[in-house]
BAFI-3210 file (N, C-alpha, C; in Angstrom, 3 decimals, decimal comma, padded with zeros to 6 digits):
// residues 263
n [1|2|3|4|5|6|7|8|9|10|11|12|13|14|15|16|17|18|19|20|21|22|23|24|25|26|27|28|29|30|31|32|33|34|35|36|37|38|39|40|41|42|43|44|45|46|47|48|49|50|51|52|53|54|55|56|57|58|59|60|61|62|63|64|65|66|67|68|69|70|71|72|73|74|75|76|77|78|79|80|81|82|83|84|85|86|87|88|89|90|91|92|93|94|95|96|97|98|99|100|101|102|103|104|105|106|107|108|109|110|111|112|113|114|115|116|117|118|119|120|121|122|123|124|125|126|127|128|129|130|131|132|133|134|135|136|137|138|139|140|141|142|143|144|145|146|147|148|149|150|151|152|153|154|155|156|157|158|159|160|161|162|163|164|165|166|167|168|169|170|171|172|173|174|175|176|177|178|179|180|181|182|183|184|185|186|187|188|189|190|191|192|193|194|195|196|197|198|199|200|201|202|203|204|205|206|207|208|209|210|211|212|213|214|215|216|217|218|219|220|221|222|223|224|225|226|227|228|229|230|231|232|233|234|235|236|237|238|239|240|241|242|243|244|245|246|247|248|249|250|251|252|253|254|255|256|257|258|259|260|261|262|263]
n.u [000,826|001,937|003,730|001,903|000,914|003,192|003,564|001,261|001,725|003,803|002,489|000,762|002,499|003,271|001,340|001,666|004,321|004,081|002,342|003,992|005,858|004,185|003,502|006,011|006,480|004,327|005,053|007,400|006,332|004,857|006,913|008,267|006,367|006,080|008,637|008,543|006,517|007,778|009,919|008,524|007,281|009,539|010,499|008,414|008,605|011,205|010,798|008,938|010,469|012,475|010,950|010,054|012,483|013,325|011,298|011,903|014,397|013,680|011,957|013,737|015,217|013,260|012,883|015,098|016,101|015,088|016,866|016,304|015,677|016,494|018,348|021,765|024,345|026,049|028,748|028,257|028,232|027,891|027,240|028,062|027,040|028,539|027,896|029,614|031,861|030,789|031,131|031,104|031,566|032,646|031,581|031,771|029,411|028,027|025,348|022,269|020,638|017,682|016,924|015,628|015,951|014,672|013,789|016,239|017,323|015,575|016,042|018,739|018,568|016,929|018,624|020,672|019,376|018,448|020,779|021,335|019,504|020,452|021,778|024,485|024,915|026,493|025,090|022,366|019,124|015,507|013,957|012,171|010,119|011,237|011,310|008,870|008,576|010,549|010,860|011,964|012,726|013,255|015,592|015,652|012,879|009,667|006,537|003,231|001,237|-001,734|-001,482|-000,965|-000,894|-002,429|-005,328|-007,336|-008,199|-006,201|-005,827|-006,394|-008,194|-007,325|-006,400|-003,878|-000,644|002,112|005,487|006,571|009,203|010,396|009,802|011,596|014,770|016,968|016,755|015,574|016,814|018,769|022,168|023,861|023,851|021,268|020,766|018,874|016,054|015,494|012,761|012,074|009,920|009,012|007,972|005,699|005,518|008,087|009,576|008,504|009,642|012,287|015,406|015,792|017,683|020,258|022,712|022,369|020,148|021,107|023,237|021,821|020,439|022,613|023,929|022,074|021,890|024,563|024,890|023,102|024,256|026,761|026,192|024,278|024,988|023,641|021,661|021,045|019,747|017,745|014,609|012,502|009,614|006,905|004,812|003,767|003,373|004,472|006,787|007,957|010,330|012,708|012,978|012,486|014,636|016,334|015,880|013,193|011,904|013,400|015,278|017,807|021,096|022,926|025,630|026,821|026,886|029,256|031,504|032,575|035,268|035,411|035,044|033,371|029,975|027,133|024,913|022,146|020,130|017,897|017,714]
n.v [-001,209|001,153|001,411|001,753|004,251|005,792|005,457|006,650|009,275|009,812|009,701|011,816|013,937|014,157|015,472|018,072|018,689|018,597|020,766|022,898|022,763|023,392|026,038|027,267|026,821|028,283|030,895|031,113|030,997|033,380|035,281|034,738|035,429|038,111|039,040|038,536|040,354|042,766|042,746|042,850|045,362|047,047|046,624|047,771|050,449|051,092|050,853|052,907|055,125|055,037|055,515|058,110|059,514|059,169|060,586|063,165|063,664|063,516|065,676|067,796|067,564|068,163|070,810|072,122|074,493|074,192|074,306|076,172|074,338|075,344|077,243|078,310|077,093|079,180|080,910|081,862|083,898|083,087|084,437|083,005|082,352|081,782|080,372|079,627|081,321|083,752|084,913|085,758|084,185|084,174|082,006|080,176|078,977|076,824|077,677|077,638|080,400|082,411|084,941|087,412|090,123|090,322|087,709|086,400|087,401|086,282|083,531|083,328|083,873|081,747|079,523|080,147|080,111|077,531|076,074|076,583|074,987|072,434|069,382|069,637|072,331|075,464|077,470|077,017|076,951|076,956|074,507|074,816|076,894|080,124|082,703|084,617|086,469|088,753|092,131|094,642|097,997|101,076|103,521|107,058|106,255|107,162|108,912|109,483|112,208|114,058|116,001|119,336|121,266|120,312|119,547|118,018|115,196|113,136|112,483|109,811|109,445|109,222|110,471|112,853|112,601|113,499|112,727|112,476|113,071|110,914|111,656|110,793|111,404|109,725|106,787|106,059|107,243|107,537|106,660|106,090|106,074|104,254|102,545|100,273|099,474|096,646|094,776|092,385|089,827|087,809|084,505|084,024|081,573|080,557|082,594|082,575|080,317|080,879|080,900|082,612|085,418|087,866|087,724|085,508|086,274|088,653|087,654|086,186|088,204|089,784|087,918|087,471|090,072|090,508|088,479|089,256|091,712|090,900|089,564|090,984|093,896|096,250|096,504|098,561|099,111|097,396|096,218|094,576|092,496|090,644|088,204|090,137|092,302|094,876|094,131|094,110|092,825|090,187|087,746|088,696|090,402|091,395|094,195|094,757|096,879|098,935|100,294|098,657|099,458|097,758|097,867|098,186|095,725|094,239|091,451|089,930|089,193|089,413|092,051|095,258|095,128|095,880|096,530|095,458|095,198|095,421|096,271]
n.w [000,000|000,761|-001,274|-003,283|-002,642|-002,923|-005,617|-006,507|-005,776|-007,475|-009,903|-009,659|-009,843|-012,468|-014,196|-013,159|-013,885|-016,656|-017,035|-016,321|-018,377|-020,508|-019,869|-020,135|-022,855|-023,867|-023,133|-024,615|-027,163|-027,139|-026,835|-029,207|-031,192|-030,576|-031,239|-033,974|-034,730|-034,033|-035,835|-038,261|-037,940|-037,842|-040,402|-041,912|-041,050|-041,957|-044,709|-045,110|-044,336|-046,259|-048,538|-047,942|-047,886|-050,518|-051,800|-050,836|-052,029|-054,724|-054,798|-054,359|-056,665|-058,542|-057,999|-058,900|-061,259|-064,654|-067,540|-070,535|-073,495|-075,950|-075,414|-075,133|-073,121|-070,856|-069,233|-065,965|-062,993|-059,649|-056,545|-053,721|-050,449|-047,236|-044,255|-042,221|-041,966|-042,541|-045,077|-048,617|-051,648|-055,047|-057,572|-060,590|-062,985|-065,489|-067,234|-068,952|-070,088|-070,533|-073,062|-072,558|-070,308|-067,760|-067,435|-067,432|-065,066|-063,167|-063,640|-062,880|-060,110|-059,376|-059,839|-058,049|-055,466|-055,491|-055,189|-052,550|-051,299|-051,455|-049,954|-049,034|-048,715|-047,979|-046,952|-045,735|-046,947|-047,189|-049,355|-052,492|-054,668|-054,868|-056,076|-057,507|-059,603|-061,563|-062,056|-064,246|-064,188|-065,828|-064,723|-064,020|-061,845|-062,784|-062,471|-063,844|-064,837|-065,602|-068,527|-068,101|-070,048|-072,042|-071,452|-072,538|-074,662|-076,865|-080,439|-080,595|-078,646|-076,062|-072,874|-072,523|-070,987|-068,822|-067,876|-064,457|-062,292|-059,635|-056,200|-054,350|-053,261|-053,201|-053,441|-055,917|-058,062|-061,011|-061,337|-063,364|-066,920|-068,448|-066,336|-064,264|-062,168|-060,259|-059,367|-057,154|-056,710|-054,157|-053,096|-050,464|-049,176|-049,283|-048,051|-045,473|-044,399|-044,197|-042,465|-039,346|-038,369|-037,954|-039,428|-041,205|-042,741|-043,839|-045,387|-047,298|-048,755|-049,662|-051,225|-053,280|-054,368|-055,171|-057,079|-059,092|-059,831|-060,761|-063,108|-064,496|-064,995|-065,516|-063,704|-061,146|-058,741|-056,262|-055,281|-052,937|-052,868|-051,385|-052,331|-054,009|-052,352|-050,054|-047,483|-044,135|-043,073|-043,880|-042,354|-039,852|-039,420|-041,674|-043,659|-045,770|-046,815|-047,798|-050,626|-052,324|-053,261|-055,627|-056,083|-053,682|-052,603|-052,701|-053,104|-050,153|-048,002|-045,364|-045,280|-045,059|-044,206|-046,240|-044,839|-044,877|-042,872|-040,071|-036,674]
ca.u [000,000|002,863|004,229|000,848|000,839|004,322|003,283|000,229|002,348|004,571|001,548|000,189|003,498|003,442|000,579|002,257|005,497|003,598|001,782|005,122|006,399|003,244|003,640|007,259|006,275|003,429|005,857|008,288|005,543|004,528|008,131|008,553|005,469|006,422|009,800|008,097|005,803|008,766|010,654|007,631|007,109|010,767|010,545|007,481|009,172|012,321|010,258|008,335|011,546|013,129|010,043|010,062|013,764|013,316|010,436|012,597|015,424|013,006|011,438|014,860|015,571|012,232|012,958|016,214|015,617|015,335|017,323|015,577|016,395|017,029|019,375|023,135|024,939|027,049|029,388|027,677|028,844|026,986|027,849|027,590|027,277|029,065|027,511|030,678|032,717|030,074|031,654|030,490|032,598|032,141|031,840|031,206|028,583|027,574|023,892|021,563|019,744|016,869|017,465|015,009|016,703|013,961|013,802|017,596|017,480|014,850|016,737|019,945|018,176|016,430|019,782|021,379|018,643|018,367|022,024|021,256|018,612|021,124|022,175|025,821|024,994|027,163|024,126|021,160|017,846|014,437|013,708|010,921|010,200|011,375|011,070|007,679|008,826|011,487|010,482|013,031|012,190|014,331|015,809|014,898|011,476|008,817|005,100|002,603|000,061|-002,387|-000,730|-001,715|-000,941|-003,417|-006,225|-008,278|-007,711|-005,533|-006,602|-006,823|-009,207|-006,711|-005,970|-002,422|000,033|003,534|006,205|006,954|010,250|010,091|010,161|012,628|016,043|018,076|016,609|015,063|017,489|019,796|023,536|024,552|022,925|020,805|020,578|017,508|015,637|014,928|011,784|012,045|008,726|009,267|006,831|005,618|005,745|009,533|010,028|008,079|010,514|013,687|015,957|015,822|018,970|020,807|023,732|021,876|019,288|021,976|023,962|020,894|020,213|023,867|024,193|021,175|022,282|025,841|024,707|022,488|025,204|027,860|025,759|023,451|025,510|022,744|020,799|021,677|019,049|016,841|013,539|011,899|008,215|006,511|003,467|003,324|003,128|005,615|006,932|008,953|011,600|012,766|012,598|012,561|015,794|016,728|014,884|012,701|011,202|014,325|015,795|019,227|022,035|023,640|027,079|027,300|026,881|030,477|031,914|033,333|035,993|035,624|034,914|032,233|028,641|026,395|023,908|020,764|019,409|017,399|017,799]
ca.v [000,000|002,278|001,540|002,349|005,690|006,438|005,476|007,655|010,584|009,995|009,970|013,154|014,925|014,230|016,591|019,338|018,893|018,922|022,119|023,830|022,787|024,112|027,454|027,722|026,852|029,395|032,110|031,144|031,370|034,812|036,016|034,529|036,247|039,519|039,329|038,596|041,618|043,850|042,699|043,362|046,801|047,709|046,579|048,767|051,776|051,312|051,075|054,234|056,112|055,033|056,180|059,526|060,083|059,230|061,704|064,421|063,834|063,820|067,039|068,700|067,513|068,864|072,241|072,714|075,107|073,469|075,236|076,129|073,449|076,052|078,184|077,795|077,281|080,232|081,019|082,891|083,993|083,042|084,855|082,003|082,710|080,744|080,689|079,294|082,492|084,975|085,513|085,424|083,933|084,060|080,746|080,165|077,840|076,801|077,679|078,164|081,462|083,024|086,184|088,574|090,486|089,974|086,253|086,031|087,708|085,276|082,248|083,397|083,736|080,376|078,644|080,486|079,651|076,071|075,541|076,682|073,935|071,137|068,883|070,064|073,780|076,225|078,482|076,195|077,640|075,994|074,228|075,345|078,048|081,334|083,935|084,583|087,252|089,873|093,219|095,619|099,328|102,036|104,614|107,196|105,861|108,347|108,730|110,232|113,002|114,668|117,109|120,589|122,054|119,723|118,834|117,170|113,913|113,220|112,004|108,432|109,412|109,033|111,684|112,964|112,691|113,844|112,050|113,259|112,362|110,484|112,593|110,219|111,927|108,782|105,392|105,784|108,075|106,841|107,152|105,850|105,981|102,912|101,741|099,819|099,015|095,296|094,487|090,929|089,397|086,512|083,746|084,016|080,204|080,411|083,587|082,179|079,240|081,320|080,977|083,948|085,823|089,028|087,373|084,607|087,047|089,580|086,890|085,849|089,381|090,163|086,915|087,750|091,342|090,333|087,642|090,080|092,727|090,260|089,070|092,000|095,131|097,386|096,605|099,460|099,053|096,258|096,326|093,270|092,343|089,287|088,012|091,384|093,316|095,273|093,399|094,821|092,105|088,863|086,786|089,375|091,285|092,073|095,179|094,601|098,085|099,859|099,965|098,334|099,652|096,488|098,083|098,105|094,326|093,629|090,222|090,249|088,149|090,013|093,491|095,892|094,721|097,036|096,876|095,229|094,655|096,314|095,635]
ca.w [000,000|000,761|-002,642|-004,123|-002,369|-003,582|-007,066|-006,759|-005,731|-008,714|-010,989|-009,519|-010,173|-013,924|-014,774|-012,751|-014,722|-018,009|-017,015|-016,339|-019,734|-021,360|-019,596|-020,759|-024,293|-024,162|-023,045|-025,763|-028,342|-027,038|-027,154|-030,623|-032,019|-030,338|-032,057|-035,367|-034,912|-034,011|-037,105|-039,303|-037,738|-038,263|-041,861|-042,437|-040,788|-042,866|-046,047|-045,127|-044,291|-047,573|-049,473|-047,614|-048,304|-051,986|-052,168|-050,568|-053,053|-055,983|-054,699|-054,571|-058,083|-059,295|-057,736|-059,620|-062,504|-065,906|-068,568|-071,793|-074,409|-077,113|-074,980|-075,097|-071,797|-070,770|-067,925|-065,100|-061,672|-058,503|-055,279|-052,764|-049,054|-046,348|-042,878|-041,281|-041,724|-042,882|-046,302|-049,898|-052,647|-056,410|-058,257|-061,937|-063,383|-066,873|-067,163|-070,115|-069,650|-071,595|-073,593|-071,926|-069,118|-066,531|-067,323|-067,045|-063,641|-062,388|-063,772|-062,051|-058,708|-059,185|-059,718|-056,809|-054,292|-055,559|-054,624|-051,095|-050,801|-051,549|-048,623|-048,612|-048,868|-046,919|-046,498|-045,878|-047,061|-047,479|-050,774|-053,029|-055,560|-054,054|-056,832|-058,356|-060,818|-061,471|-062,955|-064,456|-064,507|-066,116|-063,779|-062,766|-061,872|-062,920|-062,523|-064,930|-064,469|-066,766|-069,112|-067,859|-071,275|-072,943|-070,542|-073,261|-075,146|-078,154|-081,585|-080,375|-077,604|-074,756|-072,197|-072,589|-069,697|-068,854|-066,791|-063,285|-061,563|-058,283|-055,151|-053,491|-053,779|-053,091|-053,838|-057,253|-059,054|-061,779|-061,199|-064,629|-068,040|-068,752|-065,138|-064,032|-060,845|-060,292|-058,319|-056,990|-055,981|-053,543|-052,596|-048,998|-048,695|-049,102|-047,076|-044,128|-043,926|-044,173|-041,106|-038,768|-037,810|-038,640|-040,408|-042,250|-043,630|-044,574|-046,409|-048,385|-049,603|-050,318|-052,253|-054,405|-054,982|-055,848|-058,268|-060,141|-060,295|-061,487|-064,414|-065,139|-064,392|-065,700|-062,517|-060,184|-057,464|-056,114|-054,290|-052,692|-052,496|-051,011|-052,894|-054,608|-051,335|-049,239|-046,225|-043,347|-042,950|-044,500|-041,318|-038,577|-039,293|-042,913|-044,076|-047,138|-047,230|-048,446|-051,952|-052,164|-054,378|-055,739|-056,095|-052,307|-052,182|-053,234|-052,444|-048,948|-047,286|-044,063|-045,425|-044,423|-044,647|-046,697|-043,842|-045,223|-041,720|-039,050|-035,363]
c.u [000,850|003,445|003,204|000,753|001,982|004,120|002,245|000,794|003,137|003,650|000,964|001,189|003,664|002,630|001,164|003,489|005,094|003,022|002,879|005,728|005,492|003,330|004,907|007,101|005,360|004,188|006,813|007,553|005,191|005,739|008,445|007,672|005,702|007,626|009,423|007,390|006,769|009,547|009,799|007,441|008,346|010,895|009,630|008,029|010,333|011,835|009,645|009,408|012,272|012,265|010,036|011,351|013,844|012,451|011,109|013,649|014,785|012,443|012,548|015,250|014,546|012,327|014,146|015,718|016,014|015,709|016,503|016,345|017,018|018,145|020,737|023,721|026,035|027,607|028,780|028,378|027,763|027,759|027,278|028,003|027,764|028,763|028,656|031,533|032,061|030,565|030,833|031,604|031,939|032,546|031,144|030,431|028,279|026,056|023,329|020,521|018,901|017,451|016,903|015,673|015,988|013,909|015,187|017,818|016,779|015,557|018,005|019,610|017,643|017,598|020,536|020,674|018,453|019,632|021,996|020,346|019,244|021,635|023,520|026,002|025,700|026,262|022,743|019,900|016,768|014,310|012,383|011,148|010,196|010,937|009,846|007,921|009,871|011,075|011,650|012,423|013,342|014,388|016,068|013,448|010,621|007,356|004,521|001,371|-000,525|-001,609|-001,512|-001,819|-001,984|-004,395|-007,197|-007,663|-007,055|-006,408|-007,111|-007,864|-008,660|-006,307|-004,450|-001,838|001,485|004,218|006,576|008,022|009,802|010,536|011,220|013,992|017,167|017,815|016,311|015,670|018,603|021,163|024,327|023,500|022,555|020,600|019,109|017,313|015,012|013,993|011,617|010,849|008,947|007,962|006,839|005,861|007,225|010,048|009,690|008,933|011,976|014,189|016,038|017,183|019,548|021,757|023,176|020,966|020,111|022,724|023,069|020,703|021,476|024,217|023,340|021,584|023,584|025,733|024,089|023,484|026,330|027,462|024,917|023,844|024,615|021,784|021,542|021,061|018,064|015,845|012,876|010,420|007,982|005,049|002,889|003,079|004,423|005,603|008,100|010,306|011,525|012,330|012,771|013,683|016,094|015,587|014,487|011,947|012,103|014,678|017,299|020,023|022,936|025,151|027,665|027,383|028,088|030,836|032,850|034,034|036,355|035,512|033,654|030,944|027,874|025,228|022,482|019,959|018,886|017,445|016,429]
c.v [001,245|002,513|002,155|003,847|006,430|006,528|006,526|009,052|010,867|010,339|011,366|014,244|015,122|015,351|017,940|019,670|019,274|020,339|023,171|023,938|023,570|025,615|028,035|027,836|028,016|030,720|032,237|031,542|032,855|035,664|035,919|035,418|037,743|039,933|039,443|039,921|042,798|043,914|043,260|044,873|047,569|047,721|047,622|050,171|052,091|051,592|052,465|055,319|056,195|055,756|057,683|060,193|060,182|060,384|063,044|064,701|064,182|065,234|068,060|068,735|068,277|070,368|072,908|073,292|074,290|074,477|075,068|075,284|074,167|077,017|077,495|078,088|078,330|080,287|082,172|082,832|083,999|083,461|083,982|082,375|081,498|081,146|080,490|080,513|083,808|085,672|085,089|085,270|083,764|082,717|080,775|078,876|077,958|076,627|078,243|079,154|081,967|084,369|087,418|088,857|090,096|088,463|085,740|086,270|086,658|083,926|082,220|083,195|082,338|079,401|078,893|079,887|078,139|075,433|075,584|075,606|072,552|070,703|069,412|071,576|074,419|077,333|077,867|077,053|076,627|075,732|074,837|076,556|079,322|082,583|083,764|085,294|088,316|090,900|094,208|096,931|100,277|103,118|105,915|106,776|107,122|107,942|109,565|110,960|113,570|115,884|118,412|121,452|121,539|118,898|117,907|115,840|114,103|112,629|110,589|108,329|109,215|110,373|111,737|113,157|113,104|113,137|113,010|112,485|111,993|111,532|112,061|110,645|110,902|107,466|105,191|106,659|107,287|107,495|106,996|105,695|104,523|102,023|101,390|099,472|097,635|095,132|092,967|090,564|087,973|085,844|083,748|082,625|079,941|081,360|083,142|081,051|079,654|081,381|082,419|084,233|086,967|088,605|086,525|085,355|088,021|088,855|086,527|087,033|089,786|089,189|087,165|089,028|091,194|089,504|088,442|091,076|092,114|089,877|090,071|093,363|096,342|097,544|097,399|099,342|097,894|096,559|094,956|093,413|090,897|089,112|089,330|092,512|093,664|094,487|094,003|094,130|090,769|087,788|087,401|090,374|092,070|092,939|094,961|095,833|099,064|099,397|099,789|098,697|098,429|096,683|098,034|096,668|093,606|092,391|090,550|089,020|088,673|091,518|094,006|095,439|095,956|097,391|096,638|094,661|095,781|095,583|095,600]
c.w [000,000|-000,613|-003,555|-003,911|-003,032|-005,088|-007,412|-006,725|-006,997|-009,877|-010,893|-009,864|-011,685|-014,542|-014,397|-013,592|-016,140|-018,075|-017,046|-017,715|-020,677|-021,139|-020,227|-022,266|-024,698|-024,119|-024,224|-027,037|-028,331|-027,401|-028,636|-031,493|-031,800|-031,170|-033,525|-035,652|-034,923|-035,317|-038,238|-039,182|-038,170|-039,775|-042,488|-042,244|-041,722|-044,287|-046,166|-045,138|-045,631|-048,603|-049,231|-048,097|-049,827|-052,469|-051,942|-051,637|-054,395|-055,967|-054,922|-056,041|-058,924|-059,132|-058,414|-060,939|-063,720|-066,978|-069,843|-072,802|-075,590|-076,729|-074,952|-073,725|-071,857|-069,359|-067,145|-063,747|-060,608|-057,257|-054,165|-051,349|-048,269|-044,913|-041,894|-040,945|-042,129|-044,128|-047,509|-050,917|-054,015|-057,000|-059,606|-062,175|-064,868|-066,871|-068,459|-069,635|-070,812|-071,993|-072,902|-070,580|-067,831|-066,328|-066,927|-065,549|-062,784|-062,451|-062,917|-060,579|-058,420|-058,994|-058,416|-055,604|-054,298|-054,994|-053,099|-050,491|-050,872|-050,178|-048,135|-048,720|-047,684|-046,370|-046,678|-045,859|-047,430|-048,979|-051,217|-053,903|-054,732|-054,801|-057,724|-059,674|-060,513|-062,517|-063,043|-064,932|-064,779|-065,040|-064,542|-062,931|-061,879|-062,826|-063,650|-064,405|-065,747|-067,233|-068,914|-069,113|-072,247|-072,113|-071,242|-073,646|-076,496|-079,247|-081,377|-079,264|-076,213|-074,174|-072,175|-071,197|-069,911|-067,698|-065,676|-062,532|-060,160|-057,274|-054,211|-054,018|-053,808|-053,811|-055,313|-058,325|-059,741|-061,561|-062,492|-065,722|-068,310|-067,546|-064,948|-062,567|-061,013|-059,101|-058,258|-056,121|-055,478|-053,117|-051,069|-048,434|-048,469|-048,028|-045,657|-043,554|-043,815|-042,737|-040,624|-038,146|-038,626|-039,751|-041,538|-043,220|-044,475|-045,683|-047,583|-049,322|-050,345|-051,439|-053,489|-055,135|-055,768|-057,104|-059,410|-060,707|-061,128|-062,908|-065,197|-064,565|-064,603|-064,519|-061,449|-058,790|-057,468|-055,006|-054,160|-052,331|-052,089|-051,399|-053,411|-053,632|-050,609|-047,935|-045,455|-043,338|-043,676|-043,514|-039,933|-038,452|-040,570|-043,434|-045,533|-047,631|-047,976|-049,860|-051,822|-053,409|-054,488|-055,737|-054,691|-051,814|-052,745|-052,437|-051,295|-048,414|-045,905|-044,115|-044,786|-045,045|-045,109|-045,790|-044,248|-044,077|-040,851|-037,738|-034,722]
res [m|k|g|d|l|q|g|g|n|h|l|t|q|i|p|s|h|d|a|g|l|q|q|i|q|r|r|q|r|i|v|f|w|c|l|i|l|c|i|l|a|m|g|v|l|l|a|m|e|r|h|r|e|r|g|r|i|e|a|l|a|d|q|l|p|i|d|a|p|t|a|v|a|e|t|v|t|l|d|l|a|n|d|a|d|g|t|i|r|a|e|t|r|q|i|a|l|p|q|a|s|n|a|r|a|r|a|l|l|d|h|l|l|a|e|y|a|l|p|d|s|t|h|a|l|p|p|g|q|a|v|a|e|v|f|l|l|p|l|p|v|v|g|y|v|a|n|p|a|s|p|g|t|n|a|a|g|y|r|t|t|v|p|v|p|s|g|d|p|e|a|l|q|s|k|h|s|g|d|t|l|a|v|i|d|l|h|s|s|w|v|n|q|h|p|s|g|v|e|v|e|s|l|t|l|r|s|m|l|g|t|l|h|a|n|l|p|q|i|e|q|v|r|f|l|v|d|g|q|a|r|e|t|l|a|g|h|a|d|l|l|r|v|y|p|v|r|d|a|a|i|s|t|g|g|e|d|p|g|p|t|t|q]
***
């Protein structure tokens, strides 16, 4: 009988041992499936990140200006800013530009700002279309009023007018024969993403002014608009209400800043 009891105890221990094994196996299965889920989740995240990075690279490529197929590439000078030392250096590029002066000015600025959106840029700026249009106006800028000597209309039925010089004694007067004023209309979507800071904003404007002057020397002065409207600053510092003389935006390797900022 004692042997039977011992045997019975042995039999009762078997189910307990099997239950422990089942619990271990259940935990192993849970850990295994958790690992499988983690691997699948990591794979999905990597695929999404790769797709996002490819989209970013393709977007940068799409934002690079496309040269006109009928234009011949020519050597142009881009005044490139460097945030590390606060300087601007001239570099040449082979770019096909249109013939019209205002279109050439816009194409130059498009190429310049597109370089700043590249990953290895020394003056990182947001990608995207920055310049909506560039208008060139002959200096001095004049207005028109009704001709007091002929208050009526001419033979074509139009009221005659006479030019009136601008009342601004500094900004809108021509210093050289044939000089022009360039009005650069920027997109607010690009301006709103521009980094804020006295130096970074100043470098952006000086780079744009220097590039225009190096390639289109007839441009004497530049005025900036944003979505066709006047705006006080670029990103909180650089003054966009004033008219800039481009000859003051000479390339600097530590020289005096022309002062396109407000405190």
